[in-house]
N, C-alpha and C positions, 0 to 999 in steps of 0.2 A: 100310452103317451109317447109321441115321437120325439127324437132328439131336438128337432126344430121347435117343438112346443115347449120342451123343457127350457131351452135357451130363451124363448120369447117370454115365458112366464118369469124366468129368473131376471130378465132385463127389467120387467115391470116392477118386480120386488126391489131390485137394486135401485131403481130410480126413486122409489118412495122411501127407501132406507136412507138414501143420500139426503133427502129432505129438500126443502125449498120454502121460501117465504110465502105467506098466504096473502094474496092481494085481494082482501075483501073490503067491503065498505064498513061504515061504523055501526053495524048492527050485530045483534047476537040473537040466536034462535034457541028455542027449546028450554027445557028445565035443566040447565047446566049446573055445575057445582057451585057451592057458595063462593062469593068473591074472595080471593086470596088477599090477605092483609099485605099491602105493599110498603108498609113502614119498615124501617131498618130491623132486620131479624135479631132476635136475642142470641147472644153468644151460646154456642153449644159446647159444653165442657168435654174434655178428653174422656172422662169417666162415662158420660152419657153416650158418646160415640162408640165406646167399647161394648155398650149393651145392644147396639143395633143389630137386629137379626134380619130385617126386611126393608127393602127399598121399594116403595109402591109408586108407580107413575099414575097420577091422576090427570085430568084434563088440563089443569092449569098449575099444578104444583107437584112436588116430589115429597112424599111422606116417609120419614124414617121411623120405624117402630122396633120395639124389643120383642123377645120371643113370646111374651105374654100378650102381644098385640097392643101394648100401650104406646102412645105416640111419644117419640123422643124429640122430633123436630119436623117442621114443615118448611120446605125450601120453595120460594117463589120462582116461577119460570119467567117472571117479569124483570128479574134482576140477576144478570148473569154472574157477576163477580162473586158475591157472597155464596151463591149456590155452588159454583165450581170449587171454591175454596173449601167448603165443608166436605164436598165429595173427595177432594184431594186428601183431606185429613182422615176421612173414613177409609178410603180405598187405596191410598198411596199414590205414587207418581204415575200418571197415565202416559200412553203414547199420544203425542200432540202433533197436529198438522194445521197449516193455515191454507185457506183457499180464497181466491179472489172471486168476484162475481162471475158466474158461469163456468168456473173451472171444472165442476163435476156435472155439468149439464146446464142447459139454457136458464133454468129457473133457480139455480143454486146461488144463495147469497154469499157475500164475503163473511167468513167466520173463522174462528179458531176452534178446532174440534179436539176434544179429549176423549180417549177410549180406554176404558179400564178392562183388562183381561179379555178383550174381544167380546165383552158381554154387555157393557153399558157405554153408549156413545152420547155425548152432550156437545152440541155445537153452539158456542157463544157467538151470537150474531154481531157483526161490526156495527150494524144499525138495527134497532128493534123493528120487527115486522109490523105492518099496519094492523094486524090482529091484536097486537099488544105484547106478544112474547119476545123475550130477549134471548131465549135459548130454544133449541129444538132437541128433543130427547128420543133416543131409540134403544129399546131393549132387544138384544140379539141372542141372548142365552138366558136360561132360568136362574143361574147362580153366578156370583162373582166373588172373588176372594177379597177380604178386607186387608188393610195395612198390616194387621197382626196375624193374618193367615187363616182366619175363620171364614166359614161360608156365609155369605149374605144372599138371601133370596131376592129375586127380582120379579115383581108382579105388576100387572095392570089392575084396574078396578075389579073388585069382587074376586080377587085372587087369581085372575087369568094369567097364565104363564106361557112363555115360549115352549112349544112342545105339546100343549094341551089340544085336545080335540074339542072344537067349539061347534060341532054339528047342530046340537040342540039350540044354541044361541042363534045360529044362522037361520034355523027354521022358524024361530020365534020373532026374529027381528023384522021391523017394518021395512018396506022396500027402500025408503029414503035413508036407512041406516046401514045398508050393505050395497056392495057393487061387485059384480063379477069381473074378474081380471083374467079369466080362463078363456079357452077356445073350444072348438068342437070336441077335441079329444083330451081335454084337461079341465081340471077344476081348480080355481084359485079365487079367493075373495078378499075384499077389504070390508071389515066389520067395525062399525062404531061401537065403542064400549062405554063411553061417557061423553056427553056434549060439553062444549066449552068454547072459549074464544069467539071471535067475530065471524059471522056468516052473513051473506047478502040474501034477504028474503026474496029477492027477484029471481033467484035460481034455486036449484035443488040441493045446494051444498049444505052438508052437515059437518061442522068442525068439532074437533075435540081430540080425544085419545082413541086410536083405532088399532085393530089387529090385522095383519096380513097373513093369509093362509096359503098353503099348497095343499090341495084337496081340502080337508077341513081342519088340518093341523096348523097351529099358530107358528109362524116362523119369525115374525117381527111384531113388536108393539111400539107405537110411537105417538108423540104429541108435539106440536099440532100436526094432525094428519087428516085433512078433510076428506070426507066421502062425497063422491059426485061433485067434485070441484069443477068450476067452469074452466074452459080453456083459457090459457094465459098463465101468468106468474103471479 
């Protein structure tokens, strides 16, 4: 792999990590996850949060579970305020930044971005995206520290984590659920892990939670992160 290819692949990954609003129509495709309850979430006690061992990013929600795999709370990605506040209580004070429309690229929306330990990034959008999400989430590392100093695992659907080799999943995925981001002398992929959010059936876009790879190793997991998105924002 040449230095130029490394830089080009890195630029593609960074663009997708930065996120951007999904400008889809009011359709949804595929067998996505069950609809997330958009009612006001139940309060999560401090005791319950101390039991959290895993943060799992699903297509339209963030699921907090204990070490036995029992669900502690489900955070909706359609409501930014309560979701970020619970994560603050779980993980402590994040690094925060604010961006205006286009600050990090032409398609970047205005948002307040919270990053915990360089591992979990949540952008609370100033205006919810047309797809319905009020936040954009990126997993950048497999583990983050909690407020109390314990390790919290970060996963996507089916336990996929940053650093995993997903070669078998790529081989088994339908053509519509993956997209090559590489070039002649490099391999990089975007792979849909779970469908969700809105997509326009008039094009090939498949929206939901996706993994980005360098070669076949996962470097980022994010939602919404549509595969084969049409040109435009």
